[in-house]
N, C-alpha and C positions, 0 to 999 in steps of 0.2 A: 504494500500500500504506500502510495506516495505521501511524502510529508508536505502538507499544504503550506506550512510556515516557510519551509525551504523554497517552495515554488514561488512564493510571493517576494522573495529577496531578489534585488537587482543583481545581474551578473557581476561577478567580481572582476575588476579591471586590474591588470598588472601595471605597476608604475613604469613609465617609459624609460628605456635604457639611456636615452639622451634627452635630458630635461633641462638644458640650459635655457633660462628665460629669454624671450625674444629680444628685449632691449640689449642684453649683454651680447647675444649672438650677433645682432646687427652691428653693434659697436666694434666687436672683435673682427668681423668681416671687413668693415671699413678700414680699420687700422692695418690689417694684413694686406688689403688691396692697395692702399697708399704706398706701403713699403715695397710691395712687389713692383709696382709701376716705377717708383723712384730708383730702386736697385737695378732694374733692368735697363734703365736709361744710361746715356753717356754722361761724362763728367759735367759738361755745360748744363745739362738738364738738372742734375743733382745740385749743382751750385745755385741755379736759379730758384729751385724749390727751397733751398736752405735760406737764402737771403730774403725771400718773400714770406716764408711761413715759420721759420724757427724764431725762438725768443732771443733777442739781442738786448741785454740790459742797456747798451749804449744808445738805443733808440730814445730812452727816457732821460739821458744825460749827455746830449751830443757835444756839449762844450768840453768834456773830458775824454772824448773818443777820437781815435784816428780814422775810423771808417764810417761813422754814423752818417756823414753827408753822402756816402755812397749807397746807403740802404734805401731801397725803393719803398713806395707805399705811403710815406708820410704819416699823418695822424691816423688814417684808416688802418695801416699795418700795425700801429701801436695798440689798436683796439683788438684786432683779430688774432694777432700772434699769441697772446696768452691762452687762446683756445686751440689754434692750429698746431702749435708746437707739440701738443699731446698726440698728434697723429704721426709724427715723425720719429724714427728710431735710428740708432747708430749702427745697427747690424741685426742679423737674424737672431743671434744669441740674446741681444737686448730685447728684441720683440718677443722671443719665446718665453723668457722669464716673466715679462710683464703680462703676457697672455695667461700664464698659469695663475698669477695673483688676481688678474681681472676675473677669471672664471670662479676662483675660490671665494673672493669677497664681494664681487659684483652680483653674483647669483642671489644670495639671500637678501641683499638690499633691493634688487630689482623686484623680487617677489613681494616685498613689503611696500615699496614705493609706487609701483606702476611705472610705465615708460616715461611719462612727462617729468615726474618728480625725480626719477633716477637720472635722466640726462642733465637736468638742471643742477642737481647735487654734484654729479660727476665733474661737469665742466666748471662749476663754482670752485670746487676743491683744486682743480688744475690751475685756475686763475689765481687762487690764493697762494699756491706754491710759487707761481711765477712772480707774484707781487713781493713775497718775502725774499726771493732770490735777487730780484732787481734792487730791493731796498738795501740788502747786505753787500751787493756788488755793483754799486752805481758806476756807470760808464764802462763796464766790462764789454769787450768786443768778442768774448767767447760765446758762441751760440749754445742754447740749451734746447734739447729735444727729448721726447719720451713721454709716455703716459704715467710715469712713476708717481708724480705728485698727485694726479687725480686718483690713481689707485690707492695711494697712501690715505687719501680722504675716505675712500671706501673702508679701509682698515679702521680708521678712527671712528667712523659711524658704526661699524660692526661691534666695536668695543662697548657700545651702549646697550646691546641686547644679547650678545652671544653667551654671556656668563650668567644670565638669569636662570632660574631653576628649570624653566621650560625651554631654554635656549639650547643651541647646538653644543655648547661647552658647559652646560649647567651641572653636569656630574662632577666637574673638577672641584676640589676643595672639600670632598667628603659628603656632598649631598647628591642624592640620586636625581637624575633628570625626571621632571614631572610633566604630565600632560595636562596643561591648562591653557588659558588664553595667552596668546603671544603678547608680550608687553615690552616696554622699554624702561630703562632706568633713567631718572633725572641725572643731570650732569654732576651734581654734588653727591648723589647716592653712588653714581658710578665711580667717582674718585675716592670714595670711602671703601670700595671693594678691593681687597688686596690683589685679587686676580687681575683686575683691570689695571691696577698700578704696576704690577709685574709686567703685564703685556706692554703697557706704554713705555715703561723703563727699558725693557729689553729692545723694543723697536727703536727708540731714540738712540740707545747705546750702539746698536749694530749700524745704524745709519751714520753715526758720528765716526765709528771706527773705519768704515769703508770709505767715507767721504772726506774726512778731515785728517786722517793719519796715513802713514805709509803702508798700512796693512793691505790696502787694495792693490798696490804694486806687487807686494809679496805674493798675493793670490792670483796674479796675472791679469788684473783689471787694468786695461791700458787707457781707457777714457776717463775723464774726470767725472766723478759722481756728484751731482747737484743735490747734496743732502739737505741743503737749506730749503730747496723747493719741496722735497719730500716732507720736511717738518711742517712747512706752511700748509700743505694739503692735508696732512694728518690732523693738525690742530683744528683746521676749519671743519673737517668732517666730524670730529669729536664734539665740537661746540654747537654746531647748527643742526645736528641730526634730528633733534626734537621738532624743529620747524618744518621738516619734510615728512616725518613719520605719520602716516594716517591712522595708525593704531592708537586706541585711546586708553587712558588710565583707568585702573580699577581702584576701589576704595583702599585696598591694601597694596597698591602698586609699589614696586621697589625690588631690588635684587633679592631673589630667593623666595618671594611671596607668591602664593597661588593665585590671588586675584578673585576673592569672593565678592558676591553682590553684583548689583547692576553697574553698568559703565557710567562713569561720571563725566566723561569728556576730557578735554585737554587740561593738564595741570596748570593752574594760574601762576605757579612759581616760575614757569619757563617763558 
């Protein structure tokens, strides 16, 4: 005799083997396509792409630069290059590493934000990284390329929810991961969580070691690492995550809490 209860159940769907969110996949394909076109071109093409679309701090302090007067685009280029530099990379190895981090940290954020918020958040973090680098290196004629600053912002944003009890890393620190409403921690609550502090400290320390010391040369990194841009993007993502997150607070919101009761809406403290 057939089980009527089982007959009423909807068919079980297996999770897709390839479930990268659409915005992340679209962004990744665009970055790879740009690099493929540039790398297959001759040197004059690559040079033109660099001077038109890479980030040159000297654009913003031309009086201290030797080449600023040669850079095309004028004011418009000063506006678009903090975005377009995120699509350029120094080589396939650079692109591969950034692609891995984009998939790892971009996917959970895109699932929370949706496409529009994700893209705004991503490019805002990239621009923040560019701004800090320009501020610390005024008049520099060394171009900056890469998505690392924007991806660092994704890492900063992820720190606001991955350590919650129902987050991907909620089991760290002795608590089992719980199945409850997805939430986010306020910025002050996040910075009181030792796991977040360890994550932030290790991230900043590694960037400093690879970018500001001789360690990068010892490990075979031949290009200069713009660690200041990474730091600017990371801090922006950490601080403004709550402005983009559509998920709302519960009465007991905070790291490690289950979130009982009805939703109250956005926390007025943010």
